[in-house]
Steps between C-alpha positions, in 0.01 A plus 500: 500500500659827397361828619607862482415778725392820321679818606551477884801262510693342784275573800192391324676177379599412860138550607382271225749230601385533857146459383580178328699379794203567729272284291724217388719282727878493407471151351243614252684793328854608424635838380718409206567842355455857594594849378398852588142461367453137421510158635467142402368240748449126472188372662382152619157394573318681212525630131488858633544696820118491570493121454799441717352724781161333476653150496725563798320736720453375850142619524230710349620796695845476338332511148283794604813691617674432174208613292462816704876583455532401143359815341764704670780292351403340178329618174157330518548247221759401236509765227326751728582875481830571668478746790787666693615273783320187408670182369376413148540145375727502185545138449412169654659151434284214606706217363623207695861508377689828490853633563565851623838689544613841595873563513482879558271805521282555191573157372279188529383212270213253536502200264243235478398203277267745318725758329208757460472518884886578538593856596824677570648848588853543403578859571787611264478202272282496194400239252515207735241230500359389832704178490815701415432741780464210749804308380710811509382577855568145598859519360558826678396358835653140473740501211876498513578706188395850410176536315506670162170672390512618143312835456434759226588845656493865373854623414456875560169554681505873462629515146308225315285197510779271368561170691759243518533155651646482849552228754401569870718274720364406852715310747324236697424566874743358753316339793 
């Protein structure tokens, strides 16, 4: 589940994470990626946050509390109108087999058995497929040799639109 927070940033994102933590037990969700105004969580117990809360709530009172708080944290439904300070669902992956990796800020990749469900964000790298983004991130985190990412870059940004091939070389992380 990938959501972004419109306009209000870090404080609001923390409040939304706390809202999720109040209504799902730690074994039913994991924060897998977060940046200033967005987050990705993995959920157990349902195909959406609503389903997971309804399936794992201790009693009807817990469900009622969730439903009462929800309008202050989440856009009412997927595809709903974004409002400042509310988390809006951007994408949802409900597949049984998936792999996710995030080697650094503004870089993540989700790959599945269904390529049309795959997504990635690779800030600073263009023209990578989802699988290439995942494999590159994996090599960065666990590989031994530097990773070479071929890119097409502008030569003189102020003077022209001309481009030339360039290799970005990223050394693997040392643990």
